[in-house]
C-alpha positions in Angstrom: 38.3 35.4 -37.3 39.8 38.9 -37.2 37.4 40.0 -39.9 34.4 38.7 -37.9 35.1 40.4 -35.0 35.6 43.9 -37.0 32.3 43.1 -38.4 30.6 42.8 -35.1 32.1 46.1 -33.6 31.2 47.9 -36.9 27.4 46.4 -36.7 27.4 47.4 -33.0 28.6 50.9 -33.8 25.9 51.1 -36.3 23.2 50.2 -34.2 24.4 52.9 -31.4 24.5 55.6 -33.9 21.1 54.8 -35.4 22.0 53.2 -38.9 18.9 53.8 -41.0 17.3 51.5 -43.5 19.3 50.9 -46.6 22.5 51.9 -44.8 25.4 49.5 -45.9 28.6 48.2 -44.2 31.8 47.6 -45.5 32.0 44.1 -44.2 30.3 40.8 -45.2 29.0 38.5 -42.3 27.8 34.9 -43.7 27.2 33.3 -40.4 26.3 30.0 -42.0 29.9 29.5 -42.9 30.8 29.8 -39.2 30.5 26.5 -37.3 30.9 27.6 -33.5 30.8 29.9 -31.0 32.3 30.0 -27.4 31.7 31.7 -24.0 34.9 31.4 -21.5 34.2 29.7 -17.8 36.2 28.0 -15.3 34.9 24.9 -16.9 33.6 24.0 -20.5 30.2 22.6 -21.4 30.0 21.1 -25.4 26.9 21.5 -27.3 26.4 20.0 -30.7 22.9 21.0 -32.4 21.4 20.7 -35.8 20.6 24.4 -36.1 20.8 24.6 -40.0 20.7 21.6 -42.1 20.4 20.7 -45.9 18.8 16.8 -46.6 21.6 15.4 -49.1 19.2 14.3 -51.8 21.8 13.1 -54.3 22.6 9.5 -54.8 26.1 7.8 -53.4 28.6 7.8 -56.0 32.2 6.5 -55.7 33.6 7.9 -59.0 33.9 11.8 -57.7 34.9 13.3 -54.4 32.4 13.4 -51.4 30.7 16.8 -51.5 31.2 19.2 -48.1 28.0 19.5 -46.2 26.2 22.4 -47.1 23.7 23.8 -44.5 21.0 26.1 -45.7 17.9 25.5 -43.9 17.3 27.2 -40.6 14.7 25.9 -38.0 13.6 28.1 -35.2 12.9 25.5 -32.9 16.0 24.0 -32.8 17.6 27.7 -32.4 15.6 27.6 -29.1 17.7 24.3 -28.3 20.5 26.4 -28.2 19.0 29.3 -26.3 18.0 26.9 -23.6 21.5 25.9 -23.1 23.0 29.4 -22.8 20.0 30.5 -20.8 20.6 27.8 -18.2 24.5 28.4 -18.0 23.6 31.8 -17.3 21.2 31.3 -14.7 23.6 28.7 -12.9 26.4 31.4 -13.2 24.3 33.8 -11.7 23.4 31.8 -8.7 25.9 32.2 -5.8 24.8 28.8 -4.0 25.4 26.4 -6.9 28.9 25.8 -8.0 30.6 28.5 -5.7 33.9 30.1 -7.4 33.2 28.1 -10.6 31.9 29.8 -13.8 30.2 27.7 -16.9 31.2 28.5 -20.1 30.2 26.7 -23.5 31.2 25.7 -26.7 28.5 25.1 -29.4 28.6 23.7 -33.0 26.4 23.2 -35.7 26.1 19.6 -37.0 23.6 20.2 -39.9 22.5 17.0 -38.9 25.6 15.5 -40.3 28.0 13.2 -38.8 31.1 14.4 -40.3 30.3 18.3 -38.8 29.4 16.7 -35.6 32.5 14.9 -35.4 34.4 17.6 -36.5 32.8 19.9 -33.6 33.6 16.9 -31.4 37.3 17.3 -32.1 37.2 21.1 -31.6 36.0 20.7 -28.2 38.5 17.8 -27.2 41.5 19.9 -28.5 40.0 23.1 -26.5 40.9 25.6 -29.9 38.2 27.6 -31.8 39.9 27.7 -35.0 41.8 24.4 -35.4 41.9 20.7 -33.7 44.8 18.3 -33.3 43.7 14.9 -32.6 44.9 13.4 -29.1 46.3 16.7 -28.2 44.4 19.3 -25.7 45.5 23.0 -25.4 46.4 23.5 -21.6 45.1 27.3 -21.5 41.5 26.5 -22.6 39.1 25.5 -20.0 38.8 21.8 -19.1 35.8 20.1 -20.8 33.4 18.5 -18.5 30.7 17.1 -20.8 29.0 17.2 -24.5 25.4 17.8 -24.9 24.0 16.6 -28.2 22.8 15.7 -30.8 19.1 15.0 -31.6 19.8 12.4 -34.1 20.6 9.0 -33.0 22.5 8.2 -36.1 25.0 11.5 -35.3 25.1 10.9 -31.6 26.2 7.1 -32.3 29.4 8.4 -34.0 29.9 11.4 -31.4 29.7 8.6 -28.6 32.4 6.5 -30.1 34.6 9.4 -30.1 33.7 10.5 -26.9 34.0 7.4 -25.5 37.2 6.9 -26.0 38.2 9.7 -23.9 35.5 9.1 -21.2 34.1 12.3 -21.9 30.5 12.5 -20.3 28.4 12.7 -23.3 24.7 13.5 -22.9 21.9 13.2 -25.3 19.2 15.3 -25.4 17.4 13.6 -28.5 19.0 10.3 -29.3 17.0 7.2 -28.6 18.4 4.5 -30.5 18.4 1.4 -28.4 22.0 0.3 -29.4 23.4 3.4 -27.2 22.4 1.9 -24.3 25.3 -0.8 -24.5 28.0 0.4 -22.2 30.7 -1.5 -23.4 30.3 0.1 -27.0 29.5 3.3 -25.6 30.7 3.7 -21.9 30.4 7.7 -21.5 27.3 8.0 -23.1 23.8 8.8 -21.1 20.7 10.6 -22.3 18.0 12.5 -20.5 15.6 11.2 -23.8 13.7 8.0 -23.2 15.4 4.8 -24.9 13.7 3.8 -28.0 13.2 0.2 -25.7 10.3 1.9 -24.1 9.1 3.7 -27.1 8.9 0.3 -28.9 6.9 -1.1 -25.9 4.6 1.9 -25.9 3.9 1.3 -29.8 2.8 -2.6 -28.9 0.8 -1.6 -26.1 -1.2 1.1 -28.4 -1.7 -1.5 -31.0 -3.0 -4.1 -28.8 -5.3 -1.7 -27.1 -6.6 -0.8 -30.3 -7.1 -4.4 -31.0 -5.1 -4.3 -34.0 -3.4 -7.7 -35.5 -2.6 -6.5 -38.6 0.0 -3.8 -39.0 2.9 -2.3 -41.5 6.2 -1.0 -40.5 8.3 1.7 -42.2 11.2 2.8 -40.9 14.6 4.6 -42.1 17.6 2.8 -43.4 19.7 3.7 -40.3 20.7 2.1 -36.9 17.7 4.3 -35.3 15.2 2.6 -37.7 16.6 -0.8 -38.2 16.7 -1.6 -34.3 13.6 0.5 -33.3 11.5 -1.2 -36.2 13.1 -4.7 -35.3 12.1 -4.1 -31.2 8.8 -3.1 -32.4 8.4 -6.5 -34.4 9.5 -8.5 -31.2 7.0 -6.7 -29.2 4.0 -7.2 -31.3 4.9 -11.0 -31.8 4.8 -11.3 -27.9 1.2 -10.1 -28.4 0.0 -11.9 -31.5 0.2 -9.3 -33.8 1.3 -9.9 -37.5 3.2 -7.7 -39.7 1.8 -7.0 -43.1 4.8 -5.7 -44.5 8.1 -4.0 -43.4 9.7 -1.5 -45.2 13.3 0.2 -45.0 13.5 3.3 -46.4 16.9 4.9 -47.4 17.9 8.3 -46.2 19.8 8.9 -49.4 16.8 9.7 -51.8 15.7 7.2 -54.1 12.6 7.8 -56.1 12.3 3.9 -57.2 12.6 3.0 -53.5 10.1 5.6 -52.5 7.4 4.4 -55.1 8.0 0.9 -54.0 7.1 1.6 -50.6 4.3 3.6 -51.1 2.9 0.9 -53.7 3.3 -1.7 -50.8 1.3 0.8 -48.5 -1.4 1.4 -50.7 -2.0 -2.1 -51.7 -1.7 -3.5 -48.3 -4.8 -4.3 -46.1 -3.5 -2.9 -43.3 -5.1 0.3 -41.6 -2.3 0.7 -39.0 1.1 1.7 -39.9 4.0 2.3 -37.8 6.3 5.0 -39.0 9.7 4.9 -37.4 11.7 7.7 -38.9 13.6 10.8 -38.1 11.8 13.8 -39.3 14.2 14.7 -42.1 14.2 11.1 -43.6 10.5 10.8 -43.8 9.8 13.9 -46.1 10.0 12.1 -49.4 7.8 9.1 -48.7 5.0 11.4 -46.9 5.2 13.4 -50.0 4.7 10.4 -52.3 1.9 9.4 -50.2 0.1 12.7 -50.4 0.7 12.7 -54.1 -1.0 9.4 -54.5 -3.9 10.4 -51.9 -3.3 7.3 -49.9 -6.2 8.0 -47.1 -8.0 5.5 -44.7 -4.8 4.8 -43.2 -3.8 5.1 -39.4 -0.3 6.3 -38.8 1.6 5.3 -35.2 4.6 7.8 -35.3 7.7 7.6 -33.4 8.7 10.5 -31.4 10.9 12.5 -33.9 7.8 13.4 -35.9 6.4 15.4 -32.9 5.6 19.0 -33.9 7.0 18.6 -37.2 6.4 21.5 -39.6 5.4 18.9 -42.2 1.9 18.0 -40.5 1.0 21.9 -40.6 1.2 22.0 -44.8 -2.3 21.9 -46.3 -0.9 19.0 -48.8 -0.5 16.7 -46.0 -3.7 17.3 -44.0 -5.9 14.6 -45.6 -3.3 11.7 -45.5 -1.8 12.5 -42.3 -5.3 13.3 -40.4 -5.8 11.1 -37.3 -1.6 10.3 -37.0 -0.7 9.2 -33.4 2.5 10.6 -31.7 4.6 9.5 -29.1 6.2 12.5 -27.9 8.3 13.1 -24.8 6.5 14.6 -21.8 6.9 18.5 -21.9 8.4 20.5 -19.4 8.5 24.3 -18.3 11.4 26.6 -18.0 10.4 29.7 -16.3 12.2 32.8 -17.4 12.9 31.3 -20.8 10.6 33.4 -22.8 11.8 36.9 -21.1 15.1 35.6 -22.2 14.4 34.9 -25.8 12.5 38.3 -26.0 15.9 39.9 -25.5 17.6 38.2 -28.2 19.4 41.1 -30.4 21.9 40.7 -33.2 23.7 43.9 -31.7 23.5 42.4 -27.7 24.5 38.9 -28.8 27.6 39.4 -31.3 29.2 35.9 -30.3 25.7 34.1 -31.7 26.6 32.7 -34.9 22.8 32.3 -35.8 21.3 35.7 -34.4 21.6 37.1 -37.9 19.8 34.5 -39.4 17.2 34.0 -36.8 16.6 37.9 -37.1 16.1 37.5 -41.0 13.9 34.2 -40.2 11.6 36.1 -37.7 11.4 39.4 -39.8 11.4 38.4 -43.3 14.2 41.3 -43.6 18.1 40.7 -45.2 21.2 42.3 -43.6 23.5 44.1 -46.1 26.9 43.2 -45.4 29.0 44.1 -48.6 32.8 44.1 -49.2 34.6 44.4 -52.0 33.1 41.7 -53.8 29.2 41.5 -54.9 26.3 41.5 -52.5 25.8 38.4 -50.8 22.1 38.5 -51.9 22.7 40.0 -55.3 19.6 41.4 -57.0 17.3 39.6 -54.4 17.9 42.5 -51.9 15.9 45.1 -54.5 12.5 43.7 -53.4 12.9 42.7 -49.7 13.3 44.6 -46.7 16.7 45.4 -44.9 16.9 44.6 -41.4 17.7 47.4 -39.3 18.0 46.3 -35.9 15.0 48.4 -34.6 12.6 45.3 -35.2 10.9 43.8 -31.9 10.5 40.5 -31.3 7.6 41.0 -28.6 5.4 42.0 -32.1 5.7 38.4 -33.3 3.4 35.7 -32.3 5.5 32.6 -33.1 5.6 29.1 -31.9 9.2 30.0 -30.9 8.0 31.8 -27.7 5.4 29.1 -27.0 6.7 27.9 -23.6 3.4 25.5 -23.1 5.0 22.5 -25.1 8.6 22.4 -24.6 10.0 19.1 -25.7 13.6 19.2 -26.7 14.3 22.5 -25.1 13.4 21.0 -21.9 15.5 18.3 -22.3 18.6 20.6 -23.1 17.6 22.3 -19.7 17.5 19.4 -18.0 21.0 18.0 -19.5 22.7 21.2 -18.3 21.0 20.5 -14.9 22.5 17.2 -14.6 25.8 18.3 -15.6 25.5 21.0 -12.5 24.1 18.5 -10.1 27.3 16.2 -11.0 29.7 19.0 -10.6 27.8 20.0 -7.1 28.2 16.2 -5.9 31.7 16.3 -6.6 32.6 19.5 -5.0 30.7 18.0 -1.8 32.7 14.7 -2.1 34.4 14.3 1.3 38.1 13.1 1.4 38.5 9.4 2.9 35.0 8.6 2.0 35.1 9.0 -1.8 34.6 6.4 -4.5 37.8 6.4 -5.8 41.0 4.5 -4.4 41.5 4.7 -0.9 38.5 6.6 -0.3 39.7 9.8 -2.7 37.6 12.3 -4.4 37.9 14.3 -7.6 38.4 18.1 -7.7 37.7 21.0 -10.2 41.3 21.9 -10.2 42.6 18.6 -11.1 39.4 17.0 -12.9 39.5 13.8 -14.9 36.4 13.2 -16.8 36.3 9.6 -16.1 36.0 10.6 -12.5 33.2 13.1 -12.9 31.2 10.1 -15.2 31.1 8.5 -12.3 29.4 11.1 -10.5 27.1 11.8 -13.5 25.9 8.2 -13.5 24.6 8.5 -10.0 23.1 11.9 -9.8 19.2 11.9 -8.4 17.5 15.4 -7.9 14.0 16.4 -8.6 13.2 19.2 -11.0 11.2 22.2 -10.1 8.2 20.7 -11.8 8.5 17.6 -9.6 10.0 15.3 -12.5 12.6 13.1 -10.9 15.9 12.7 -13.0 18.0 9.7 -12.6 19.8 7.2 -14.9 19.4 3.1 -14.6 22.7 1.1 -15.4 22.3 1.6 -19.0 22.4 5.4 -18.7 18.8 5.6 -19.6 16.3 7.8 -17.8 12.7 7.1 -16.8 10.3 7.2 -19.5 7.1 9.4 -20.1 5.5 10.0 -23.4 2.6 12.2 -24.1 0.1 10.6 -26.7 -1.0 13.4 -29.5 -3.1 13.1 -31.9 -3.2 15.3 -35.6 -6.6 16.2 -36.6 -8.0 18.6 -38.7 -10.2 21.3 -37.1 -14.1 22.4 -38.8 -11.9 25.4 -40.0 -9.9 23.6 -42.1 -6.9 24.1 -40.0 -4.9 21.3 -38.1 -3.9 20.9 -34.5 -2.2 18.5 -31.9 -4.8 17.0 -29.3 -3.7 15.1 -26.3 -5.1 11.7 -25.7 -3.1 10.4 -23.2 0.5 9.3 -21.9 2.4 6.3 -21.3 4.4 6.4 -17.7 6.6 3.6 -17.1 7.3 4.5 -13.6 3.3 4.1 -13.0 1.2 0.6 -12.2 -1.0 2.0 -15.1 1.4 2.1 -18.2 -1.2 3.6 -20.7 -3.6 5.9 -19.6 -6.3 7.2 -22.4 -8.1 10.0 -22.5 -11.4 8.8 -24.0 -13.3 12.1 -24.4 -11.0 13.0 -27.1 -12.3 10.1 -28.9 -15.4 9.3 -30.6 -17.3 6.6 -28.2 -19.5 3.9 -29.0 -20.8 1.9 -25.7 -17.9 3.5 -24.2 -15.1 2.3 -26.4 -12.5 3.8 -28.6 -13.7 4.0 -32.1 -10.8 3.4 -34.6 -10.2 1.6 -37.9 -10.1 -2.0 -37.8 -6.4 -3.2 -39.0 -6.9 -6.7 -39.2 -6.0 -9.6 -42.1 -9.3 -11.3 -41.2 -12.3 -10.4 -39.2 -12.9 -12.1 -36.1 -13.8 -15.4 -35.5 -17.2 -15.3 -33.2 -17.7 -17.6 -30.0 -18.5 -20.8 -31.4 -16.2 -20.8 -34.2 -12.5 -21.5 -34.5 -9.6 -20.2 -36.8 -8.1 -22.2 -39.5 -4.7 -20.6 -40.8 -5.0 -19.7 -44.7 -2.1 -21.3 -46.9 1.1 -19.7 -46.8 -0.3 -16.7 -44.8 0.9 -15.2 -41.4 -1.3 -16.5 -38.2 -3.3 -13.4 -38.4 -5.0 -14.5 -41.7 -7.6 -17.0 -41.2 -10.8 -18.6 -41.9 -13.6 -19.6 -39.4 -15.2 -22.7 -39.0 -17.8 -23.8 -36.4 -16.6 -25.8 -33.6 -17.3 -29.7 -33.7 -19.9 -31.3 -32.0 -19.2 -31.7 -28.1 -16.9 -28.5 -28.1 -17.0 -25.1 -27.5 -15.2 -21.6 -28.1 -16.1 -19.2 -25.6 -14.0 -15.9 -27.2 -13.8 -14.7 -30.3 -10.6 -15.4 -32.6 -10.2 -18.9 -30.9 -7.3 -21.1 -32.5 -8.8 -24.3 -30.8 -12.2 -25.5 -29.8 -12.4 -26.8 -26.5 -14.2 -29.9 -25.2 -16.2 -29.1 -22.1 -14.7 -30.5 -19.1 -16.4 -33.0 -17.0 -18.1 -30.3 -15.0 -19.6 -28.6 -18.1 -21.5 -29.6 -21.5 -22.0 -27.5 -24.5 -25.0 -25.1 -24.8 -26.9 -24.9 -28.4 -24.5 -22.2 -29.7 -21.4 -24.0 -28.6 -19.9 -21.1 -27.0 -20.4 -21.9 -23.5 -20.5 -25.1 -21.1 -23.5 -25.4 -19.1 -22.4 -26.1 -15.5 -23.7 -29.2 -13.8 -24.9 -29.3 -10.5 -22.7 -30.3 -7.7 -23.5 -32.8 -5.1 -21.8 -34.3 -2.1 -23.0 -35.2 1.3 -23.4 -32.1 3.4 -24.7 -31.4 6.8 -27.6 -29.4 5.3 -29.4 -32.2 3.7 -31.4 -34.6 5.9 -29.1 -37.6 5.4 -26.2 -35.5 6.5 -28.0 -34.3 9.5 -29.2 -37.9 10.6 -25.6 -39.2 10.4 -24.2 -36.4 12.3 -26.7 -36.5 14.9 -26.3 -40.5 15.5 -22.3 -39.5 15.6 -22.5 -36.9 18.2 -24.9 -39.1 20.2 -22.6 -41.9 20.1 -19.6 -39.8 21.0 -21.8 -38.4 23.9 -22.7 -42.1 25.1 -19.1 -43.1 25.2 -18.3 -39.7 27.0 -21.2 -40.7 29.7 -20.2 -44.5 30.0 -16.6 -43.1 30.7 -17.8 -40.8 33.7 -19.6 -43.5 35.1 -16.7 -45.7 34.9 -14.4 -43.0 36.6 -17.0 -42.2 39.3 -17.2 -46.0 40.2 -13.7 -46.8 39.4 -13.1 -48.8 42.4 -16.3 -51.0 42.1 -15.6 -54.7 41.3 -17.1 -54.8 37.7 -14.9 -51.6 36.9 -11.6 -53.2 38.3 -11.9 -56.4 36.9 -10.3 -56.9 33.1 -8.3 -53.9 33.6 -10.2 -50.6 34.0 -7.5 -48.3 32.5 -8.0 -50.3 29.3 -11.6 -49.8 29.6 -11.0 -46.2 30.0 -8.8 -46.0 26.8 -11.4 -48.1 24.7 -13.9 -46.0 25.5 -12.2 -42.9 24.4 -11.3 -44.8 21.1 -14.6 -45.2 20.7 -15.6 -41.8 21.1 -13.0 -40.6 18.2 -14.5 -43.6 16.3 -17.8 -41.7 16.6 -16.5 -38.3 15.8 -14.3 -39.4 12.9 -17.5 -40.0 10.9 -17.9 -36.1 10.8 -15.2 -36.1 8.7 -16.9 -37.7 6.1 -19.5 -35.4 5.9 -19.3 -31.8 3.9 -17.6 -30.5 1.0 -14.4 -32.6 0.8 -11.2 -31.0 0.5 -7.7 -32.5 0.7 -7.0 -32.2 4.4 -10.6 -34.2 5.3 -9.7 -36.6 2.7 -6.4 -37.5 4.0 -7.4 -37.4 7.9 -10.8 -39.1 7.8 -9.7 -42.7 6.5 -6.1 -42.1 8.8 -8.5 -40.9 11.9 -10.7 -44.0 11.1 -8.1 -46.6 10.8 -6.4 -45.8 13.7 -9.3 -45.4 16.1 -10.7 -48.4 15.1 -7.4 -50.4 15.6 -7.1 -48.8 19.0 -10.3 -50.1 20.0 -9.9 -53.6 18.5 -6.5 -53.5 20.1 -7.7 -52.8 23.7 -10.1 -55.4 23.1 -7.6 -57.9 22.2 -5.6 -57.1 25.2 -8.3 -57.3 27.7 -9.1 -61.0 26.1 -5.5 -61.9 26.4 -5.1 -60.9 29.7 -8.1 -63.0 30.9 -6.7 -65.7 29.2 -3.2 -65.1 30.7 -4.8 -65.0 34.2 -6.7 -68.1 34.3 -3.9 -70.2 32.5 -1.4 -68.8 35.4 -3.6 -70.4 38.0 -1.3 -73.1 38.5 1.6 -72.4 40.7 4.1 -73.8 38.6 2.6 -71.9 35.0 5.4 -69.9 33.5 2.6 -67.6 32.5 2.8 -66.0 36.1 5.5 -63.5 34.9 3.2 -62.3 32.1 0.2 -61.1 34.4 0.2 -57.3 34.7 -0.4 -54.1 33.0 2.7 -54.3 31.1 1.5 -56.9 28.4 -1.6 -55.3 27.7 -0.2 -51.9 27.3 2.5 -53.6 24.7 -0.2 -55.3 22.8 -2.2 -51.9 22.6 0.8 -50.0 21.6 2.1 -52.3 19.0 -1.1 -53.2 17.0 -2.2 -49.5 17.1 1.4 -48.7 16.0 1.5 -51.1 13.2 -2.1 -49.6 11.8 -0.3 -46.0 12.0 3.0 -47.2 10.0 0.3 -48.6 7.2 -1.4 -45.2 7.6 1.8 -43.3 7.1 3.2 -45.4 4.2 -0.4 -44.8 2.5 0.0 -41.0 3.0 3.4 -40.8 1.8 2.8 -43.2 -1.4 -0.4 -41.8 -2.6 -2.4 -39.9 -0.2 -6.6 -39.4 -0.6 -7.5 -36.1 -2.7 -10.7 -34.7 -3.4 -12.4 -35.5 -6.9 -15.4 -34.7 -9.0 -17.2 -37.7 -10.1 -18.7 -37.2 -13.3 -19.5 -40.7 -14.2 -22.3 -41.6 -11.7 -24.9 -39.1 -12.9 -25.2 -37.4 -16.0 -26.5 -33.9 -15.0 -24.7 -33.9 -11.5 -21.2 -34.2 -10.3 -20.2 -35.7 -7.1 -17.4 -34.3 -4.9 -15.8 -37.3 -3.3 -12.6 -38.4 -2.0 -10.2 -40.6 -4.3 -8.6 -42.7 -1.8 -5.4 -42.4 -3.8 -3.9 -45.8 -3.2 -6.7 -48.2 -3.1 -4.3 -51.4 -2.1 -3.4 -49.2 1.0 -7.1 -48.9 2.0 -8.0 -52.4 1.4 -4.6 -53.3 3.5 -5.7 -50.9 6.3 -9.4 -52.6 6.3 -7.7 -55.9 6.2 -5.4 -55.1 9.0 -8.5 -54.0 11.1 -10.3 -57.4 10.3 -7.6 -59.2 11.3 -7.3 -57.7 14.5 -10.9 -57.9 15.1 -10.7 -61.7 14.0 -7.8 -62.5 16.7 -9.9 -60.9 19.1 -13.4 -62.9 18.4 -11.1 -65.8 18.5 -9.4 -65.1 21.8 -12.7 -64.1 23.6 -14.5 -67.1 22.0 -11.9 -69.3 24.0 -12.2 -67.4 27.2 -16.2 -67.4 27.0 -16.6 -70.5 29.5 -13.6 -69.1 32.1 -15.1 -69.1 35.7 -15.3 -65.5 36.2 -18.5 -63.8 37.5 -17.4 -60.4 35.5 -15.8 -62.2 32.5 -16.8 -59.8 29.7 -15.4 -62.9 27.1 -19.0 -63.6 25.8 -19.8 -59.9 25.5 -16.7 -59.1 23.6 -17.5 -62.1 21.3 -20.8 -60.9 20.4 -19.1 -57.5 19.8 -16.9 -58.9 17.6 -19.4 -60.9 15.8 -21.4 -57.8 14.8 -18.0 -55.7 14.3 -17.2 -58.5 11.7 -20.7 -58.8 10.2 -20.8 -55.3 9.5 -17.7 -54.7 7.6 -17.8 -57.9 5.6 -21.3 -56.4 4.6 -19.4 -52.9 3.9 -17.3 -54.7 1.1 -20.0 -55.4 -1.3 -21.6 -52.2 -0.5 -18.7 -50.3 -1.0 -18.2 -52.3 -4.6 -21.6 -51.4 -5.9 -22.4 -47.9 -4.1 -21.3 -44.6 -5.9 -21.4 -41.3 -5.2 -22.4 -39.7 -1.9 -24.4 -43.1 -1.1 -21.0 -44.6 -0.4 -20.1 -42.2 1.8 -23.3 -42.4 3.7 -22.8 -46.3 3.6 -19.2 -46.0 5.1 -20.6 -43.7 8.1 -23.2 -46.2 8.6 -20.7 -48.8 9.1 -18.4 -46.9 11.4 -21.5 -45.9 13.4 -22.8 -49.7 13.5 -19.6 -51.2 14.4 -18.9 -48.7 17.2 -22.5 -48.8 18.7 -22.1 -52.6 18.2 -18.9 -52.4 20.5 -20.3 -50.0 22.8 -23.6 -51.6 23.6 -22.4 -55.3 23.9 -19.2 -54.4 26.0 -20.4 -51.7 28.4 -24.2 -51.2 28.7 -24.4 -54.4 30.6 -21.5 -53.3 32.9 -23.3 -49.8 33.3 -26.9 -51.7 33.9 -25.3 -53.3 36.8 -23.6 -50.2 37.9 -26.7 -48.3 37.5 -29.3 -50.3 38.1 -28.1 -53.6 40.2 -25.6 -51.9 42.5 -25.9 -55.0 44.8 -24.3 -57.3 42.2 -21.6 -54.7 42.1 -19.7 -56.3 45.2 -17.2 -58.8 46.2 -19.5 -60.7 48.2 -21.7 -61.4 45.4 -18.5 -62.2 43.4 -18.0 -64.7 45.5 -20.9 -66.2 45.7 -21.3 -66.7 42.1 -17.7 -67.9 41.7 -18.5 -70.7 44.6 -21.8 -71.6 43.0 -19.7 -72.6 39.6 
């Protein structure tokens, strides 16, 4: 470390003195052998980034010691992730309103995309020492570690999370998406600002369904990321009825045999759509072999880590990867970051272990660091430019400075903002209302990471771009993906095009920009990825032996059956309301018929019902107006009033039988009809009973004298009507009437009618009503010759005779008539019997009241009585 610091001082002095090209310094700076650099602060943020990496392409062997991880390949885009952390930290430290009296420092480590290197960095951060680490020990002189940001890879982050979870150190991932990381029992301190693969799998399945693909392949890397992700995709696709043509796992350790096997499976499969579930480093060998074999006409649906990978810009892969659709996290904007990046310089950023490598990568030059040993670059230096430090970044047009599509860079920025808002919430906590024991709060001076973790899980704030940042119970953020398609332009260059988005916080989950596609009849045009072509309407699918459900033959539907959609599994027999058409692809609806108010028969019956009810009301009015006349007072005028009201209900209840039957009318019409007629006949029975009792009680010694009075009549009416009501209630409770479609009466027509539910209950109600009518008829017949000038027994006898005749005639008519005529027959029976009662009992009295008032007197009554 002393030699490194001395070299940095020499470099700075050389820059200040104007070292010319070709000058040499007596020190050697191999920055790639350095693993970390630090910036001190009151609190420390850890960062693990895979800036420089080398894919291990050797077979695993247990016959020799394991190789050390050698970092050899530098990526500009990943270096920008680090600068995003540094920029955000500096921006926070310069803001006097955020975290007053607190400065944030950082310790940054290069993981090389290797678990071993990442874990080593985690141990350094936990120990708090830059040059060594001791497990389970922290140097008290160093700043407290508040959180660790990293890594991009799920595979690396899983190993980090296991260690950090032991110490309950908040762990924020900016790129790890594996579903397993949502398990809080296994990874209690892990949170992420990057969507979980659970949402990615749902998005992939939704897009496959949108394209109407039913036959897709899946190729995934043989890691936790690939295993969990591909399994979830299979489950979601299965829910949508999509079959898996093949599912291949590719080892992250290069194996030519397995690569060629997977390539052969892809080439020979009839599936056009293939889901690639890979982390970008691990797919290179497979895609290289696919390009070598020139496998085209495949549409690749790529998981997010493919996004913006340099591989897609290489000419060798244009043809095979053209049309690749990529799910990429929604980009963001970081104001001021570009100006910050343009100020990067090896001499003004001496602590940056990557700055010299970055400079060489951008300008294509080499630094000359020489000590007593031979040159770092040897003879290669002879034909290459030497870095002087006078190079200007503003002269370079690089994607590194493109701020329009910041994805992982933006996620790192968000991760730092989460930490800042967490600390801010912690500092604003009021003692007594805190979340910990006895309402206590945490403090910066005595900070425990498990307490900090509580505040971090509950952050909820809005970024300047308007994006809401929060975590669910699993530590996952809201998921928004941008859909990109990689296409070749006319000038033989390739470029990403935005074709839509997937937003799980929106009601419309999948939104596609159709203007980005070739359209035909307003539909997106993509290659079909099916095992068998769709079966047209009129046909059904028959699964081929030994094949998945998406591989089938099409056979026509049997006679009398139809299939009205493509890819029907079964043909459907038309319901009673329909019949198949010629092509067996639809059912022709039969015409519907019922006794309606619009047709002539319904109008006539309705008119008769209203006329009958009106006559009952008019007669009731006449009786009430002449209530004190002898003819009204005879035979219990209160019963006459009640009988007229009941007759009015009998006429009106027929209206319930007309119109479109529904459950309510089906239930009410029989109940109202039965109770109304029971009330009518009960009143008649009570009237005849009272007449008989009255004349039988004329003998002074008769015991019937005590039964004379309105109480007996009222009791008869109540009991007889109540019994009918009980029967109706039992009917409704056991099996009430309901509407149904009668498809048997007429072939071309459906009669909508009421099913009585329990026909036993229906006939019991009618029989009880007949029993009351029979009893009234007998009582009236026995009292027909009693010496009373106003004795209505003869009229009642005749009315009951009419009543019984009508309903006895109704029985065979009911059994032989079908459809709406059955309803008309029952209405006619109701109107006929009601009219018979009204005319036979009340019309003669009305004639006397209105036309022969002289006969409606006590003197006339006595004369007739004496004459007899």
